[in-house]
C-alpha positions in Angstrom: -17.0 -2.7 15.9 -13.3 -1.5 16.0 -11.8 -0.5 13.2 -7.3 -0.8 13.7 -6.1 1.7 11.2 -8.8 3.9 11.0 -10.8 7.3 12.1 -13.9 6.6 14.1 -16.2 8.0 16.4 -16.5 6.6 20.2 -18.3 8.0 23.3 -16.4 8.3 26.8 -17.9 5.5 29.0 -15.8 6.0 31.8 -13.1 7.3 33.7 -10.2 7.2 35.5 -7.0 9.3 36.7 -4.6 7.6 33.5 -7.2 8.6 31.1 -11.0 7.6 29.8 -12.3 4.4 28.1 -14.1 4.7 24.5 -16.8 2.4 24.0 -18.9 1.8 20.1 -21.2 0.5 21.7 -20.8 -2.1 20.2 -18.8 -4.3 22.2 -17.8 -5.9 25.9 -14.2 -4.1 25.3 -12.8 -0.9 26.0 -10.4 1.5 24.6 -8.6 3.6 26.1 -7.2 7.4 25.5 -4.5 8.4 27.9 -5.2 11.7 29.7 -2.4 14.6 27.3 -5.1 13.6 24.4 -9.0 13.6 26.6 -10.4 16.7 26.1 -10.8 19.8 28.5 -14.8 19.5 29.5 -14.9 15.4 28.3 -17.8 14.3 30.3 -18.8 10.0 30.2 -21.3 10.3 27.4 -19.4 12.5 25.3 -18.1 11.5 21.6 -14.9 11.9 20.2 -13.2 11.0 17.3 -10.2 9.2 17.3 -7.1 7.1 15.7 -7.1 3.8 16.4 -3.6 1.9 16.8 -1.4 -0.8 19.0 0.8 0.7 21.7 4.3 -0.4 22.8 2.7 -2.9 24.1 0.8 -3.7 21.0 -2.3 -3.1 22.5 -4.9 -0.8 21.1 -4.8 3.3 21.6 -6.6 6.3 21.2 -5.7 9.1 20.0 -7.6 12.3 18.6 -3.9 13.2 17.0 -4.6 12.6 13.6 -2.0 10.4 11.7 -0.8 11.4 8.2 -2.2 7.9 7.0 -4.9 5.8 7.4 -6.0 2.8 6.6 -6.9 2.3 2.7 -5.7 5.3 1.6 -1.5 6.6 0.9 1.0 9.0 1.7 4.1 9.7 1.7 6.2 9.8 4.4 9.6 10.3 6.1 11.7 8.0 6.8 13.0 8.4 10.5 15.4 5.4 11.2 16.4 1.6 9.8 16.7 -1.2 12.0 18.2 -4.5 12.2 14.0 -5.4 10.8 12.7 -2.6 8.9 12.1 0.8 8.9 10.4 3.3 11.4 8.6 6.6 9.4 7.1 9.5 11.1 3.6 9.7 10.5 2.0 12.3 12.9 1.9 9.9 16.1 4.4 8.9 18.9 5.2 5.6 17.9 6.4 5.7 14.5 5.0 2.8 12.3 6.6 0.1 11.0 8.0 0.0 7.4 9.4 -3.9 7.1 12.6 -5.4 5.1 10.0 -7.6 2.9 7.7 -4.6 2.4 9.6 -2.3 0.3 10.6 -2.4 -3.3 13.7 -0.5 -2.7 16.5 -0.9 -0.2 15.3 2.9 2.4 17.6 4.8 4.0 17.4 8.2 6.9 15.2 11.2 5.3 14.0 8.9 2.5 10.2 9.7 1.6 8.5 7.2 0.5 4.7 6.3 -0.3 3.0 3.7 1.5 -0.7 2.9 2.3 -0.9 0.9 5.5 -1.7 -2.9 6.5 -2.1 -5.4 9.5 0.3 -8.1 9.7 -0.3 -11.3 11.1 0.4 -10.2 14.8 -2.9 -7.9 14.4 0.1 -4.7 14.2 -0.7 -1.4 11.5 2.8 -1.6 9.3 4.0 -0.3 6.4 4.2 -1.5 2.5 5.6 0.5 -0.4 3.4 -2.9 -2.3 0.6 0.4 -3.1 -0.6 -1.1 -5.5 -4.5 -3.0 -5.0 -5.1 0.7 -2.7 -4.6 2.5 -6.6 -7.6 3.4 -8.2 -8.7 2.6 -11.9 -10.6 4.8 -12.7 -8.7 7.7 -13.5 -10.1 11.4 -14.5 -7.1 11.6 -17.5 -7.1 10.3 -21.4 -4.3 9.2 -24.4 -2.1 12.3 -24.4 -2.5 14.0 -20.9 0.0 15.0 -18.6 0.7 13.5 -15.5 2.8 13.6 -12.6 3.7 10.4 -10.6 5.4 8.1 -8.4 7.1 5.1 -9.5 6.9 2.7 -6.9 7.7 -0.4 -8.1 10.3 -2.4 -10.9 9.1 -5.6 -12.9 11.7 -6.5 -15.4 9.0 -7.5 -17.4 6.8 -5.2 -17.9 8.1 -2.0 -16.6 7.9 0.3 -13.9 4.7 0.8 -12.2 3.5 4.1 -11.4 1.5 5.8 -8.8 -0.1 9.0 -11.0 -1.7 11.8 -8.6 -0.3 9.4 -5.5 -4.0 7.5 -7.0 -4.6 6.0 -9.8 -2.8 2.9 -11.9 -0.4 3.0 -14.0 2.4 1.5 -16.0 5.2 2.7 -18.0 6.2 -0.3 -20.1 9.8 -1.7 -21.0 9.7 -0.2 -24.4 9.3 3.6 -22.8 11.6 3.5 -20.3 14.2 6.2 -20.7 16.7 8.3 -18.6 17.2 8.2 -15.1 14.1 6.1 -14.2 13.9 4.8 -10.3 11.6 3.5 -7.7 10.5 6.8 -4.7 11.3 9.5 -8.5 8.4 11.6 -9.2 7.8 12.0 -13.1 5.7 13.8 -15.5 4.7 11.8 -18.2 1.8 11.6 -20.8 -0.4 9.2 -21.1 -0.2 7.0 -24.6 -3.6 5.2 -24.1 -6.1 3.1 -21.4 -6.4 -0.1 -21.1 -9.6 -1.3 -21.4 -9.7 -1.8 -17.3 -8.8 1.9 -16.9 -5.2 1.4 -16.1 -2.8 4.2 -17.8 -0.1 3.3 -20.0 2.9 6.4 -19.5 5.6 7.3 -22.1 8.3 9.7 -20.3 9.3 10.4 -23.7 7.5 13.7 -25.7 6.0 12.6 -29.1 8.3 11.3 -32.2 8.7 14.0 -34.1 9.5 16.1 -30.7 11.8 13.9 -29.0 14.0 13.6 -32.1 15.5 16.6 -31.5 16.6 16.5 -27.6 17.6 12.9 -29.5 19.7 14.0 -32.0 21.0 16.2 -29.6 22.0 13.1 -27.3 23.7 11.2 -30.1 26.0 13.8 -30.2 27.0 14.5 -26.2 28.0 10.9 -27.2 30.0 11.5 -30.3 32.2 13.8 -28.1 32.3 11.3 -25.4 33.1 9.2 -28.2 36.0 11.7 -29.5 34.1 11.2 -32.1 34.3 7.7 -33.0 30.5 6.0 -32.7 31.3 2.6 -32.6 28.4 1.0 -33.9 25.2 2.5 -36.2 21.5 1.8 -35.8 21.9 -1.7 -38.1 23.0 -2.4 -34.0 20.9 -4.7 -32.0 18.4 -3.5 -29.9 20.1 -4.2 -26.7 23.3 -2.0 -27.5 21.6 0.6 -28.7 19.2 1.1 -25.4 22.2 0.3 -23.0 24.0 3.0 -24.7 22.0 5.3 -25.6 18.8 4.7 -23.9 16.7 4.9 -27.0 14.4 2.5 -28.8 16.4 1.2 -31.9 13.5 2.8 -33.7 14.4 6.6 -32.0 18.1 5.3 -32.4 17.5 5.1 -36.3 15.2 8.2 -36.2 17.9 10.6 -34.8 21.2 9.4 -36.7 18.8 9.7 -40.5 17.6 13.5 -39.4 21.7 14.3 -38.3 22.8 12.7 -41.7 20.5 14.4 -43.8 21.7 17.3 -41.7 25.5 16.7 -42.1 26.1 16.7 -38.7 27.3 12.7 -39.4 29.0 10.2 -42.0 28.0 6.3 -41.6 31.2 4.2 -42.6 32.6 1.0 -41.5 30.3 -0.1 -38.9 30.5 2.8 -36.9 29.5 7.0 -36.6 31.3 9.7 -36.9 31.2 13.1 -36.6 30.8 15.2 -39.4 
């Protein structure tokens, strides 16, 4: 059986002027391997390792070139160009790989590198998708406290940011842990805070509380400087205001403010924080 998007071993069954035809001996159909792809000295009956995809006329065709992405895997591919219906990715073959707009978790531009997997569309053509959740494993080797690296591939207003750890494993940065410059496509370092019952990783890009407090204190002091020494809210402000202005949770902000107050670097009066 021919497997579109996969590397297979097929047998040469016929030679023609423009290449050779291959068969898997289980199908009456034959697949062309163009002449320029045929190994020197290849003869009828020989088995050749090839990748199967569709040519520009949507005919199944074989190549001995190794693509950067195969079915069931993930890869980072560069955007070669963007057209009216989607983007086209360089995956190491003559024909670029199509990434439809509806399969983009963020708008891409020429030169971007995107994490994608393969799927077969309704017209039986190979396409790329940035919705890689189904291609990621829940069986990671990591445990709580481990440091990991991963790619942010999707954002949810309800849940947070979805991350492909090692571009292999399912993970999420919960909404309450979102902090700093985080966006789809960015490669991040994070800490495993817990594992769900089915094996997905919960991550945080922040340090443990006692470590994170010090950069939070620095951030508040810098913020005070930008406000000419007077911050127009305190730790009693709503969590939405605190997060919008500082990127910190209410507890994190309160902890850092309390420490600055104890060190007499700030004063708190009239609903405002002032630089001492």
